[in-house]
PDB file of N, CA, C and O in Angstrom:
ATOM      1  N   UNK A   1      -2.518 -54.325  -6.233  1.00  0.00           N
ATOM      2  CA  UNK A   1      -1.484 -53.379  -5.831  1.00  0.00           C
ATOM      3  C   UNK A   1      -1.877 -53.151  -4.511  1.00  0.00           C
ATOM      4  O   UNK A   1      -2.974 -53.592  -4.170  1.00  0.00           O
ATOM      5  N   UNK A   2      -1.038 -52.411  -3.522  1.00  0.00           N
ATOM      6  CA  UNK A   2      -1.153 -52.649  -2.488  1.00  0.00           C
ATOM      7  C   UNK A   2      -2.093 -51.248  -2.504  1.00  0.00           C
ATOM      8  O   UNK A   2      -2.266 -50.515  -3.478  1.00  0.00           O
ATOM      9  N   UNK A   3      -2.657 -51.084  -1.133  1.00  0.00           N
ATOM     10  CA  UNK A   3      -3.191 -49.604  -1.133  1.00  0.00           C
ATOM     11  C   UNK A   3      -3.131 -49.163   0.609  1.00  0.00           C
ATOM     12  O   UNK A   3      -3.962 -49.681   1.355  1.00  0.00           O
ATOM     13  N   UNK A   4      -2.387 -48.459   1.014  1.00  0.00           N
ATOM     14  CA  UNK A   4      -2.608 -48.047   2.554  1.00  0.00           C
ATOM     15  C   UNK A   4      -4.400 -47.815   3.045  1.00  0.00           C
ATOM     16  O   UNK A   4      -4.913 -48.288   4.059  1.00  0.00           O
ATOM     17  N   UNK A   5      -4.855 -47.252   2.352  1.00  0.00           N
ATOM     18  CA  UNK A   5      -6.577 -46.655   2.312  1.00  0.00           C
ATOM     19  C   UNK A   5      -6.500 -48.601   2.809  1.00  0.00           C
ATOM     20  O   UNK A   5      -6.331 -48.817   4.009  1.00  0.00           O
ATOM     21  N   UNK A   6      -6.586 -49.427   2.175  1.00  0.00           N
ATOM     22  CA  UNK A   6      -7.635 -50.507   2.127  1.00  0.00           C
ATOM     23  C   UNK A   6      -7.065 -51.265   3.068  1.00  0.00           C
ATOM     24  O   UNK A   6      -7.849 -51.996   3.673  1.00  0.00           O
ATOM     25  N   UNK A   7      -5.425 -51.339   3.517  1.00  0.00           N
ATOM     26  CA  UNK A   7      -4.957 -52.133   4.277  1.00  0.00           C
ATOM     27  C   UNK A   7      -5.403 -51.806   5.825  1.00  0.00           C
ATOM     28  O   UNK A   7      -5.420 -52.572   6.789  1.00  0.00           O
ATOM     29  N   UNK A   8      -5.773 -50.364   5.743  1.00  0.00           N
ATOM     30  CA  UNK A   8      -6.434 -49.844   7.072  1.00  0.00           C
ATOM     31  C   UNK A   8      -7.976 -49.901   7.194  1.00  0.00           C
ATOM     32  O   UNK A   8      -8.624 -49.421   8.124  1.00  0.00           O
ATOM     33  N   UNK A   9      -8.405 -50.475   6.257  1.00  0.00           N
ATOM     34  CA  UNK A   9     -10.481 -50.055   6.320  1.00  0.00           C
ATOM     35  C   UNK A   9     -10.784 -50.869   7.821  1.00  0.00           C
ATOM     36  O   UNK A   9     -11.907 -50.564   8.222  1.00  0.00           O
ATOM     37  N   UNK A  10     -10.120 -51.758   8.687  1.00  0.00           N
ATOM     38  CA  UNK A  10     -10.944 -51.117   9.919  1.00  0.00           C
ATOM     39  C   UNK A  10     -11.003 -50.122  10.530  1.00  0.00           C
ATOM     40  O   UNK A  10     -11.747 -49.969  11.499  1.00  0.00           O
ATOM     41  N   UNK A  11     -10.204 -49.233  10.062  1.00  0.00           N
ATOM     42  CA  UNK A  11     -10.107 -47.760  10.881  1.00  0.00           C
ATOM     43  C   UNK A  11     -10.866 -46.680  10.443  1.00  0.00           C
ATOM     44  O   UNK A  11     -10.981 -45.539  10.890  1.00  0.00           O
ATOM     45  N   UNK A  12     -11.334 -47.209   9.549  1.00  0.00           N
ATOM     46  CA  UNK A  12     -12.312 -46.201   8.811  1.00  0.00           C
ATOM     47  C   UNK A  12     -13.571 -46.098   9.658  1.00  0.00           C
ATOM     48  O   UNK A  12     -14.076 -47.030  10.283  1.00  0.00           O
ATOM     49  N   UNK A  13     -14.067 -44.692   9.591  1.00  0.00           N
ATOM     50  CA  UNK A  13     -15.204 -45.028  10.863  1.00  0.00           C
ATOM     51  C   UNK A  13     -15.826 -43.166  10.333  1.00  0.00           C
ATOM     52  O   UNK A  13     -14.924 -42.360  10.106  1.00  0.00           O
ATOM     53  N   UNK A  14     -16.908 -42.805  10.227  1.00  0.00           N
ATOM     54  CA  UNK A  14     -17.054 -41.465  10.570  1.00  0.00           C
ATOM     55  C   UNK A  14     -17.930 -40.702  11.593  1.00  0.00           C
ATOM     56  O   UNK A  14     -17.914 -41.532  12.502  1.00  0.00           O
ATOM     57  N   UNK A  15     -18.594 -39.800  12.000  1.00  0.00           N
ATOM     58  CA  UNK A  15     -18.984 -38.820  13.148  1.00  0.00           C
ATOM     59  C   UNK A  15     -20.724 -39.094  12.853  1.00  0.00           C
ATOM     60  O   UNK A  15     -21.017 -39.398  11.697  1.00  0.00           O
ATOM     61  N   UNK A  16     -21.879 -38.987  13.900  1.00  0.00           N
ATOM     62  CA  UNK A  16     -23.417 -39.071  13.781  1.00  0.00           C
ATOM     63  C   UNK A  16     -23.315 -38.212  12.562  1.00  0.00           C
ATOM     64  O   UNK A  16     -23.726 -38.711  11.514  1.00  0.00           O
ATOM     65  N   UNK A  17     -22.684 -36.622  12.527  1.00  0.00           N
ATOM     66  CA  UNK A  17     -22.916 -35.642  11.752  1.00  0.00           C
ATOM     67  C   UNK A  17     -22.513 -36.830  10.059  1.00  0.00           C
ATOM     68  O   UNK A  17     -23.267 -37.417   9.282  1.00  0.00           O
ATOM     69  N   UNK A  18     -21.281 -36.731  10.123  1.00  0.00           N
ATOM     70  CA  UNK A  18     -21.203 -37.921   8.661  1.00  0.00           C
ATOM     71  C   UNK A  18     -21.841 -38.593   8.200  1.00  0.00           C
ATOM     72  O   UNK A  18     -22.035 -38.621   6.985  1.00  0.00           O
ATOM     73  N   UNK A  19     -22.536 -39.591   9.304  1.00  0.00           N
ATOM     74  CA  UNK A  19     -23.381 -40.550   8.838  1.00  0.00           C
ATOM     75  C   UNK A  19     -24.503 -39.903   8.222  1.00  0.00           C
ATOM     76  O   UNK A  19     -24.868 -40.263   7.103  1.00  0.00           O
ATOM     77  N   UNK A  20     -25.241 -38.738   9.008  1.00  0.00           N
ATOM     78  CA  UNK A  20     -26.836 -38.550   8.400  1.00  0.00           C
ATOM     79  C   UNK A  20     -26.060 -37.263   7.011  1.00  0.00           C
ATOM     80  O   UNK A  20     -27.074 -36.828   6.467  1.00  0.00           O
ATOM     81  N   UNK A  21     -25.141 -36.757   6.502  1.00  0.00           N
ATOM     82  CA  UNK A  21     -24.612 -35.975   5.455  1.00  0.00           C
ATOM     83  C   UNK A  21     -24.482 -36.982   4.748  1.00  0.00           C
ATOM     84  O   UNK A  21     -24.833 -36.742   3.593  1.00  0.00           O
ATOM     85  N   UNK A  22     -23.981 -38.479   4.974  1.00  0.00           N
ATOM     86  CA  UNK A  22     -24.003 -39.739   4.068  1.00  0.00           C
ATOM     87  C   UNK A  22     -25.242 -40.403   3.507  1.00  0.00           C
ATOM     88  O   UNK A  22     -25.437 -41.256   2.642  1.00  0.00           O
ATOM     89  N   UNK A  23     -26.007 -39.695   4.319  1.00  0.00           N
ATOM     90  CA  UNK A  23     -27.301 -40.797   3.661  1.00  0.00           C
ATOM     91  C   UNK A  23     -27.678 -39.787   2.721  1.00  0.00           C
ATOM     92  O   UNK A  23     -27.818 -40.027   1.522  1.00  0.00           O
ATOM     93  N   UNK A  24     -27.917 -38.192   3.458  1.00  0.00           N
ATOM     94  CA  UNK A  24     -28.598 -37.278   2.496  1.00  0.00           C
ATOM     95  C   UNK A  24     -28.202 -37.195   1.393  1.00  0.00           C
ATOM     96  O   UNK A  24     -29.035 -37.201   0.487  1.00  0.00           O
ATOM     97  N   UNK A  25     -26.602 -37.075   1.043  1.00  0.00           N
ATOM     98  CA  UNK A  25     -26.372 -36.935  -0.229  1.00  0.00           C
ATOM     99  C   UNK A  25     -26.219 -38.151  -1.050  1.00  0.00           C
ATOM    100  O   UNK A  25     -25.535 -38.002  -2.062  1.00  0.00           O
ATOM    101  N   UNK A  26     -26.792 -39.518  -0.795  1.00  0.00           N
ATOM    102  CA  UNK A  26     -26.498 -40.346  -1.200  1.00  0.00           C
ATOM    103  C   UNK A  26     -27.583 -40.887  -1.585  1.00  0.00           C
ATOM    104  O   UNK A  26     -27.580 -41.620  -2.574  1.00  0.00           O
ATOM    105  N   UNK A  27     -28.673 -40.642  -0.909  1.00  0.00           N
ATOM    106  CA  UNK A  27     -30.207 -41.160  -0.257  1.00  0.00           C
ATOM    107  C   UNK A  27     -29.915 -42.545   0.316  1.00  0.00           C
ATOM    108  O   UNK A  27     -30.840 -43.281  -0.028  1.00  0.00           O
ATOM    109  N   UNK A  28     -29.179 -43.086   0.913  1.00  0.00           N
ATOM    110  CA  UNK A  28     -29.317 -44.171   1.378  1.00  0.00           C
ATOM    111  C   UNK A  28     -30.270 -44.645   2.223  1.00  0.00           C
ATOM    112  O   UNK A  28     -30.505 -45.840   2.402  1.00  0.00           O
ATOM    113  N   UNK A  29     -30.749 -43.856   2.675  1.00  0.00           N
ATOM    114  CA  UNK A  29     -31.808 -44.582   4.206  1.00  0.00           C
ATOM    115  C   UNK A  29     -31.425 -45.224   5.079  1.00  0.00           C
ATOM    116  O   UNK A  29     -30.220 -45.086   5.294  1.00  0.00           O
ATOM    117  N   UNK A  30     -31.890 -45.832   5.645  1.00  0.00           N
ATOM    118  CA  UNK A  30     -31.529 -46.516   7.379  1.00  0.00           C
ATOM    119  C   UNK A  30     -30.482 -47.564   6.610  1.00  0.00           C
ATOM    120  O   UNK A  30     -31.014 -48.578   6.158  1.00  0.00           O
ATOM    121  N   UNK A  31     -29.334 -47.445   6.458  1.00  0.00           N
ATOM    122  CA  UNK A  31     -28.357 -48.480   6.119  1.00  0.00           C
ATOM    123  C   UNK A  31     -27.059 -48.105   7.044  1.00  0.00           C
ATOM    124  O   UNK A  31     -26.824 -46.929   7.324  1.00  0.00           O
ATOM    125  N   UNK A  32     -26.054 -49.413   7.598  1.00  0.00           N
ATOM    126  CA  UNK A  32     -25.294 -49.048   8.283  1.00  0.00           C
ATOM    127  C   UNK A  32     -23.492 -47.897   7.081  1.00  0.00           C
ATOM    128  O   UNK A  32     -22.511 -48.254   6.428  1.00  0.00           O
ATOM    129  N   UNK A  33     -23.973 -46.886   7.400  1.00  0.00           N
ATOM    130  CA  UNK A  33     -23.014 -46.088   6.261  1.00  0.00           C
ATOM    131  C   UNK A  33     -21.495 -46.263   6.447  1.00  0.00           C
ATOM    132  O   UNK A  33     -20.697 -46.175   5.514  1.00  0.00           O
ATOM    133  N   UNK A  34     -21.184 -46.499   7.636  1.00  0.00           N
ATOM    134  CA  UNK A  34     -19.448 -46.930   7.528  1.00  0.00           C
ATOM    135  C   UNK A  34     -19.624 -48.478   6.664  1.00  0.00           C
ATOM    136  O   UNK A  34     -18.770 -48.721   5.812  1.00  0.00           O
ATOM    137  N   UNK A  35     -20.719 -49.483   6.899  1.00  0.00           N
ATOM    138  CA  UNK A  35     -19.906 -50.746   6.182  1.00  0.00           C
ATOM    139  C   UNK A  35     -20.328 -50.605   4.959  1.00  0.00           C
ATOM    140  O   UNK A  35     -19.821 -51.380   4.148  1.00  0.00           O
ATOM    141  N   UNK A  36     -21.034 -49.921   4.601  1.00  0.00           N
ATOM    142  CA  UNK A  36     -21.540 -49.413   2.968  1.00  0.00           C
ATOM    143  C   UNK A  36     -20.486 -48.473   2.000  1.00  0.00           C
ATOM    144  O   UNK A  36     -20.135 -48.451   0.820  1.00  0.00           O
ATOM    145  N   UNK A  37     -20.264 -47.866   3.001  1.00  0.00           N
ATOM    146  CA  UNK A  37     -18.264 -46.946   2.649  1.00  0.00           C
ATOM    147  C   UNK A  37     -17.470 -47.646   2.247  1.00  0.00           C
ATOM    148  O   UNK A  37     -16.896 -47.644   1.158  1.00  0.00           O
ATOM    149  N   UNK A  38     -17.309 -48.812   3.772  1.00  0.00           N
ATOM    150  CA  UNK A  38     -15.647 -49.896   3.309  1.00  0.00           C
ATOM    151  C   UNK A  38     -15.989 -51.144   2.443  1.00  0.00           C
ATOM    152  O   UNK A  38     -15.101 -51.891   2.029  1.00  0.00           O
ATOM    153  N   UNK A  39     -16.972 -51.290   2.250  1.00  0.00           N
ATOM    154  CA  UNK A  39     -17.877 -52.152   1.077  1.00  0.00           C
ATOM    155  C   UNK A  39     -17.181 -51.427  -0.413  1.00  0.00           C
ATOM    156  O   UNK A  39     -16.337 -51.899  -1.175  1.00  0.00           O
ATOM    157  N   UNK A  40     -17.629 -50.617  -0.441  1.00  0.00           N
ATOM    158  CA  UNK A  40     -16.908 -49.813  -2.096  1.00  0.00           C
ATOM    159  C   UNK A  40     -15.987 -49.447  -1.879  1.00  0.00           C
ATOM    160  O   UNK A  40     -15.496 -49.216  -2.983  1.00  0.00           O
ATOM    161  N   UNK A  41     -15.220 -49.160  -1.063  1.00  0.00           N
ATOM    162  CA  UNK A  41     -13.591 -48.707  -0.990  1.00  0.00           C
ATOM    163  C   UNK A  41     -13.450 -50.173  -1.251  1.00  0.00           C
ATOM    164  O   UNK A  41     -12.864 -50.200  -2.333  1.00  0.00           O
ATOM    165  N   UNK A  42     -13.697 -51.664  -0.794  1.00  0.00           N
ATOM    166  CA  UNK A  42     -12.571 -52.387  -0.977  1.00  0.00           C
ATOM    167  C   UNK A  42     -12.990 -53.052  -2.604  1.00  0.00           C
ATOM    168  O   UNK A  42     -12.194 -53.816  -3.150  1.00  0.00           O
ATOM    169  N   UNK A  43     -14.044 -52.745  -3.145  1.00  0.00           N
ATOM    170  CA  UNK A  43     -14.460 -52.985  -4.270  1.00  0.00           C
ATOM    171  C   UNK A  43     -13.285 -52.487  -5.352  1.00  0.00           C
ATOM    172  O   UNK A  43     -12.763 -51.375  -5.265  1.00  0.00           O
ATOM    173  N   UNK A  44     -12.865 -53.684  -6.614  1.00  0.00           N
ATOM    174  CA  UNK A  44     -12.021 -53.809  -7.223  1.00  0.00           C
ATOM    175  C   UNK A  44     -11.719 -52.460  -8.734  1.00  0.00           C
ATOM    176  O   UNK A  44     -10.839 -51.926  -9.409  1.00  0.00           O
ATOM    177  N   UNK A  45     -13.101 -52.523  -8.525  1.00  0.00           N
ATOM    178  CA  UNK A  45     -13.458 -50.971  -9.431  1.00  0.00           C
ATOM    179  C   UNK A  45     -13.307 -49.986  -8.882  1.00  0.00           C
ATOM    180  O   UNK A  45     -13.506 -49.027  -9.628  1.00  0.00           O
ATOM    181  N   UNK A  46     -12.989 -49.679  -7.709  1.00  0.00           N
ATOM    182  CA  UNK A  46     -12.643 -48.202  -7.290  1.00  0.00           C
ATOM    183  C   UNK A  46     -11.899 -47.674  -7.823  1.00  0.00           C
ATOM    184  O   UNK A  46     -11.029 -48.325  -8.402  1.00  0.00           O
ATOM    185  N   UNK A  47     -11.898 -46.489  -7.865  1.00  0.00           N
ATOM    186  CA  UNK A  47     -10.294 -45.644  -8.309  1.00  0.00           C
ATOM    187  C   UNK A  47     -10.308 -44.506  -6.805  1.00  0.00           C
ATOM    188  O   UNK A  47     -10.975 -43.580  -6.344  1.00  0.00           O
ATOM    189  N   UNK A  48      -9.144 -45.290  -6.499  1.00  0.00           N
ATOM    190  CA  UNK A  48      -8.676 -44.206  -5.184  1.00  0.00           C
ATOM    191  C   UNK A  48      -7.488 -43.959  -5.543  1.00  0.00           C
ATOM    192  O   UNK A  48      -6.731 -44.656  -6.219  1.00  0.00           O
ATOM    193  N   UNK A  49      -7.265 -42.576  -4.910  1.00  0.00           N
ATOM    194  CA  UNK A  49      -6.427 -41.151  -5.108  1.00  0.00           C
ATOM    195  C   UNK A  49      -6.330 -40.742  -3.926  1.00  0.00           C
ATOM    196  O   UNK A  49      -7.280 -40.802  -3.146  1.00  0.00           O
ATOM    197  N   UNK A  50      -4.938 -40.166  -3.544  1.00  0.00           N
ATOM    198  CA  UNK A  50      -4.805 -39.392  -2.463  1.00  0.00           C
ATOM    199  C   UNK A  50      -4.263 -38.039  -2.827  1.00  0.00           C
ATOM    200  O   UNK A  50      -3.352 -37.898  -3.643  1.00  0.00           O
ATOM    201  N   UNK A  51      -4.805 -37.126  -2.244  1.00  0.00           N
ATOM    202  CA  UNK A  51      -4.662 -35.605  -2.265  1.00  0.00           C
ATOM    203  C   UNK A  51      -4.421 -34.919  -1.003  1.00  0.00           C
ATOM    204  O   UNK A  51      -5.122 -34.644  -0.029  1.00  0.00           O
ATOM    205  N   UNK A  52      -3.110 -34.717  -1.357  1.00  0.00           N
ATOM    206  CA  UNK A  52      -2.771 -33.742   0.236  1.00  0.00           C
ATOM    207  C   UNK A  52      -2.932 -34.717   1.722  1.00  0.00           C
ATOM    208  O   UNK A  52      -2.167 -35.466   2.332  1.00  0.00           O
ATOM    209  N   UNK A  53      -4.229 -34.298   1.901  1.00  0.00           N
ATOM    210  CA  UNK A  53      -4.456 -35.087   3.714  1.00  0.00           C
ATOM    211  C   UNK A  53      -5.603 -36.166   3.332  1.00  0.00           C
ATOM    212  O   UNK A  53      -6.230 -36.772   4.201  1.00  0.00           O
ATOM    213  N   UNK A  54      -5.755 -36.295   2.332  1.00  0.00           N
ATOM    214  CA  UNK A  54      -7.631 -36.770   1.717  1.00  0.00           C
ATOM    215  C   UNK A  54      -7.329 -37.763   1.198  1.00  0.00           C
ATOM    216  O   UNK A  54      -6.187 -37.552   0.788  1.00  0.00           O
ATOM    217  N   UNK A  55      -7.756 -39.243   0.804  1.00  0.00           N
ATOM    218  CA  UNK A  55      -7.760 -40.385  -0.242  1.00  0.00           C
ATOM    219  C   UNK A  55      -9.118 -39.650  -0.571  1.00  0.00           C
ATOM    220  O   UNK A  55      -9.507 -38.725   0.143  1.00  0.00           O
ATOM    221  N   UNK A  56      -9.739 -40.031  -1.533  1.00  0.00           N
ATOM    222  CA  UNK A  56     -10.407 -39.572  -2.581  1.00  0.00           C
ATOM    223  C   UNK A  56     -11.082 -41.088  -3.097  1.00  0.00           C
ATOM    224  O   UNK A  56     -10.092 -41.622  -3.599  1.00  0.00           O
ATOM    225  N   UNK A  57     -12.205 -42.046  -3.242  1.00  0.00           N
ATOM    226  CA  UNK A  57     -12.451 -43.273  -3.543  1.00  0.00           C
ATOM    227  C   UNK A  57     -13.876 -42.686  -4.569  1.00  0.00           C
ATOM    228  O   UNK A  57     -14.916 -42.070  -4.334  1.00  0.00           O
ATOM    229  N   UNK A  58     -13.204 -43.293  -5.816  1.00  0.00           N
ATOM    230  CA  UNK A  58     -14.642 -42.658  -6.949  1.00  0.00           C
ATOM    231  C   UNK A  58     -15.288 -43.784  -7.584  1.00  0.00           C
ATOM    232  O   UNK A  58     -14.719 -44.088  -8.632  1.00  0.00           O
ATOM    233  N   UNK A  59     -16.040 -44.325  -7.371  1.00  0.00           N
ATOM    234  CA  UNK A  59     -17.006 -45.735  -7.518  1.00  0.00           C
ATOM    235  C   UNK A  59     -18.190 -45.348  -7.909  1.00  0.00           C
ATOM    236  O   UNK A  59     -18.655 -44.325  -7.407  1.00  0.00           O
ATOM    237  N   UNK A  60     -19.001 -46.144  -8.976  1.00  0.00           N
ATOM    238  CA  UNK A  60     -20.327 -46.347  -9.228  1.00  0.00           C
ATOM    239  C   UNK A  60     -21.164 -44.532  -9.122  1.00  0.00           C
ATOM    240  O   UNK A  60     -22.138 -44.378  -8.384  1.00  0.00           O
ATOM    241  N   UNK A  61     -20.829 -43.833  -9.612  1.00  0.00           N
ATOM    242  CA  UNK A  61     -20.726 -42.783  -9.786  1.00  0.00           C
ATOM    243  C   UNK A  61     -20.928 -41.919  -8.338  1.00  0.00           C
ATOM    244  O   UNK A  61     -21.916 -41.202  -8.185  1.00  0.00           O
ATOM    245  N   UNK A  62     -20.161 -42.025  -7.567  1.00  0.00           N
ATOM    246  CA  UNK A  62     -20.042 -41.488  -6.218  1.00  0.00           C
ATOM    247  C   UNK A  62     -18.508 -41.240  -5.964  1.00  0.00           C
ATOM    248  O   UNK A  62     -17.545 -41.849  -6.430  1.00  0.00           O
ATOM    249  N   UNK A  63     -18.552 -40.074  -5.010  1.00  0.00           N
ATOM    250  CA  UNK A  63     -16.868 -40.612  -4.498  1.00  0.00           C
ATOM    251  C   UNK A  63     -17.384 -39.853  -2.831  1.00  0.00           C
ATOM    252  O   UNK A  63     -18.022 -38.838  -2.551  1.00  0.00           O
ATOM    253  N   UNK A  64     -16.811 -40.808  -2.100  1.00  0.00           N
ATOM    254  CA  UNK A  64     -16.139 -40.904  -0.947  1.00  0.00           C
ATOM    255  C   UNK A  64     -14.872 -40.284  -0.619  1.00  0.00           C
ATOM    256  O   UNK A  64     -13.755 -40.680  -0.950  1.00  0.00           O
ATOM    257  N   UNK A  65     -15.190 -39.215   0.107  1.00  0.00           N
ATOM    258  CA  UNK A  65     -13.444 -38.414   0.644  1.00  0.00           C
ATOM    259  C   UNK A  65     -13.237 -38.987   2.572  1.00  0.00           C
ATOM    260  O   UNK A  65     -13.952 -38.780   3.552  1.00  0.00           O
ATOM    261  N   UNK A  66     -12.456 -39.437   2.469  1.00  0.00           N
ATOM    262  CA  UNK A  66     -11.277 -40.054   3.866  1.00  0.00           C
ATOM    263  C   UNK A  66     -10.402 -39.495   4.449  1.00  0.00           C
ATOM    264  O   UNK A  66      -9.450 -39.176   3.738  1.00  0.00           O
ATOM    265  N   UNK A  67     -10.329 -39.187   5.709  1.00  0.00           N
ATOM    266  CA  UNK A  67      -8.960 -38.228   6.115  1.00  0.00           C
ATOM    267  C   UNK A  67      -8.065 -38.769   6.049  1.00  0.00           C
ATOM    268  O   UNK A  67      -8.068 -39.283   7.168  1.00  0.00           O
ATOM    269  N   UNK A  68      -6.752 -39.284   5.350  1.00  0.00           N
ATOM    270  CA  UNK A  68      -5.825 -40.097   5.430  1.00  0.00           C
ATOM    271  C   UNK A  68      -5.048 -40.024   6.569  1.00  0.00           C
ATOM    272  O   UNK A  68      -3.976 -40.616   6.448  1.00  0.00           O
ATOM    273  N   UNK A  69      -5.222 -39.531   7.558  1.00  0.00           N
ATOM    274  CA  UNK A  69      -4.648 -39.504   9.211  1.00  0.00           C
ATOM    275  C   UNK A  69      -5.602 -40.171  10.204  1.00  0.00           C
ATOM    276  O   UNK A  69      -5.314 -41.154  10.887  1.00  0.00           O
ATOM    277  N   UNK A  70      -6.308 -39.779  10.204  1.00  0.00           N
ATOM    278  CA  UNK A  70      -7.970 -40.585  10.986  1.00  0.00           C
ATOM    279  C   UNK A  70      -8.441 -41.319  10.326  1.00  0.00           C
ATOM    280  O   UNK A  70      -9.493 -41.446  10.952  1.00  0.00           O
ATOM    281  N   UNK A  71      -8.580 -42.245   9.149  1.00  0.00           N
ATOM    282  CA  UNK A  71      -9.456 -42.638   8.406  1.00  0.00           C
ATOM    283  C   UNK A  71     -10.621 -42.411   8.488  1.00  0.00           C
ATOM    284  O   UNK A  71     -11.273 -43.367   8.067  1.00  0.00           O
ATOM    285  N   UNK A  72     -11.532 -41.172   9.010  1.00  0.00           N
ATOM    286  CA  UNK A  72     -12.742 -40.139   9.071  1.00  0.00           C
ATOM    287  C   UNK A  72     -13.103 -40.559   7.373  1.00  0.00           C
ATOM    288  O   UNK A  72     -12.338 -40.614   6.410  1.00  0.00           O
ATOM    289  N   UNK A  73     -14.473 -40.801   7.459  1.00  0.00           N
ATOM    290  CA  UNK A  73     -14.907 -40.701   6.139  1.00  0.00           C
ATOM    291  C   UNK A  73     -15.526 -39.209   6.220  1.00  0.00           C
ATOM    292  O   UNK A  73     -16.526 -39.003   6.908  1.00  0.00           O
ATOM    293  N   UNK A  74     -14.963 -38.288   5.569  1.00  0.00           N
ATOM    294  CA  UNK A  74     -16.068 -36.875   5.764  1.00  0.00           C
ATOM    295  C   UNK A  74     -17.043 -36.853   5.001  1.00  0.00           C
ATOM    296  O   UNK A  74     -18.102 -36.651   5.596  1.00  0.00           O
ATOM    297  N   UNK A  75     -17.131 -36.991   3.816  1.00  0.00           N
ATOM    298  CA  UNK A  75     -18.749 -37.174   3.019  1.00  0.00           C
ATOM    299  C   UNK A  75     -18.010 -37.576   2.077  1.00  0.00           C
ATOM    300  O   UNK A  75     -16.796 -37.560   1.877  1.00  0.00           O
ATOM    301  N   UNK A  76     -19.484 -38.181   1.152  1.00  0.00           N
ATOM    302  CA  UNK A  76     -19.511 -38.953   0.050  1.00  0.00           C
ATOM    303  C   UNK A  76     -20.609 -38.175  -0.347  1.00  0.00           C
ATOM    304  O   UNK A  76     -21.248 -37.365   0.324  1.00  0.00           O
ATOM    305  N   UNK A  77     -20.803 -38.630  -1.921  1.00  0.00           N
ATOM    306  CA  UNK A  77     -21.595 -37.607  -2.432  1.00  0.00           C
ATOM    307  C   UNK A  77     -21.770 -38.042  -4.082  1.00  0.00           C
ATOM    308  O   UNK A  77     -21.006 -38.922  -4.478  1.00  0.00           O
ATOM    309  N   UNK A  78     -22.796 -37.431  -5.109  1.00  0.00           N
ATOM    310  CA  UNK A  78     -22.873 -38.073  -5.979  1.00  0.00           C
ATOM    311  C   UNK A  78     -21.952 -36.972  -6.778  1.00  0.00           C
ATOM    312  O   UNK A  78     -21.649 -35.818  -6.477  1.00  0.00           O
ATOM    313  N   UNK A  79     -21.537 -38.014  -8.235  1.00  0.00           N
ATOM    314  CA  UNK A  79     -20.751 -36.966  -9.327  1.00  0.00           C
ATOM    315  C   UNK A  79     -21.524 -36.437  -9.853  1.00  0.00           C
ATOM    316  O   UNK A  79     -22.659 -36.907  -9.769  1.00  0.00           O
ATOM    317  N   UNK A  80     -21.296 -35.106 -10.717  1.00  0.00           N
ATOM    318  CA  UNK A  80     -21.915 -34.469 -11.353  1.00  0.00           C
ATOM    319  C   UNK A  80     -21.508 -34.511 -12.504  1.00  0.00           C
ATOM    320  O   UNK A  80     -22.071 -33.860 -13.383  1.00  0.00           O
TER     321      UNK A  80
END
């Protein structure tokens, strides 16, 4: 199945504040947060949906929120 988010995966990025927020929320430590998110988005098990202006990617007990226009990772957090 084709997906616009996956087709534009190279455009996915975040801000410095986004990096800090995602690391804190997911407890990732000192890794490349964007590369980690891109890997999760590409995963065949990822459930990708679009609601309004955002993409939501649910995988491995977490949810990644990506702006659909700018491909900016807004946040990521563990599912409750």
